[in-house]
N, C-alpha and C positions, 0 to 999 in steps of 0.2 A: 054325890054322884060317883059311883066308882068302878072300876074301870073293869072291862069286860074283853080279854081276848081275843081276836079273831083267830080263824082257827090257821095253822103253820100254812103260809104257801110254800108249794112246792117251786120249788127251781125259777123264785123272783129275778125276776128281769129289772134294769135298772130303774126304769121307771116305775115299777112299782116300790123299790127302796125307796128311792128320793119320793114319793109323793110319803109313803109311811114315815119316814124323816120328817116330812113338812106338818102332818096331822098330827105327830109328837110334838112337835114345839110349840102347833095351835094349842095343845092341851096345855099347857103351861103357861099359856098368852106370852108366848116370842113375840118381840114386835120386830119390824123392819125385818120381815124374810125377804131373801131376796136367794135364786137358783142360778149359777154360772154357770151353763153352758160350753168348757173349754174345750173339746172334742174339735173345731174347726180351725185350731191352733198346733201350729208346729212343736214349741218346747212349752207343754205343757207339763206341769207334774200329776195332771189324774185327769176324771175327765169333765166332772163337774164340782163346784163345789155350793154350797148351801150355807147362808150366813144369816144371823141371826143377831141379836140382841136383847138385853136386858137392864133393869134399872139396880139389881141386885145379885151379889154374889150368891146369896141363899136360892135365889129364882137361876140366875146361870147355873150353877150346882143341878137345881131340878128338870130344868131342860135335857141337861144331858144324860143324866140319870132316864129320865123316861126315853129319851133316843135310847139309850143302850137296852132298856127295858124289854122295849114297845118290837125293838129288834131281834132280839133274840127270842122275844116270847111268838111274833107270830110271823119271822122268817127263819130262825134260825139260825141267825148273824151275831157276830160280836167283832167291835172293832180290833184291826190288827195294830192298832196303837193309840194310845189317849194321853193324854197331856192339860197339865194344865187346874186341874180340879181342885186344886191346896189352895190358891191365891182367887181363883173362880174370876178373873177379870180378862179373861181368855180360856176356853177350853175349846182342844180340839181332838175330834173323833173322825178317825178314817179308818175309812168302810171302802177303802182300796179305787175304786173308779167314783167315790164317791168321798170326797173330806168334808166335816160340817164343821164349823166356825159359829161360836156360841161369845158372843162381846159381850160386856162391860162397853156403853155409848161413848165415851172418851178413848177407849182401846179401841176400838171400831175405826173413829174418825184418826187416830193418829198413824196407825197401819194404811189406810186406805186399800184395804184388798179390791174392792170395786173400779177404782182408777188404774192399780196397778193392772190388773185385768179387763180393761176397758173395752178390748175387742173380742172379750167373749159375748155369745148372745144371751141375755140377761131377762130373767122371768121375775116381776116382783108380784110380792103376793100380799095381801089384804090382811090386817089384823083382826081377823072373826079366829 
């Protein structure tokens, strides 16, 4: 199956960007996807975290690459910062209002972002 990009979104809102990120994760079969809405918290580093995991560094890299590719092609957005691609145990993509974390399961369990930000409004997504 080859990917056919959708038309570029004109002035995408944050929900459209988040939906696109989640769809890009699902393209590569990312697992345990959650979105943390941090907007109600006073000392937040951003508005949203989107967190997922994958069982191999190859798949983690592929998910991160797909997010970058789709956001560039469909929303004309590039991350302001990214890190972790070399070891691919935790890749972070910073889209300013949304920060994406793609974890290896053991690394995710170690950092416990969901527990750290448990006051956030959390949305869980099925693995389809």
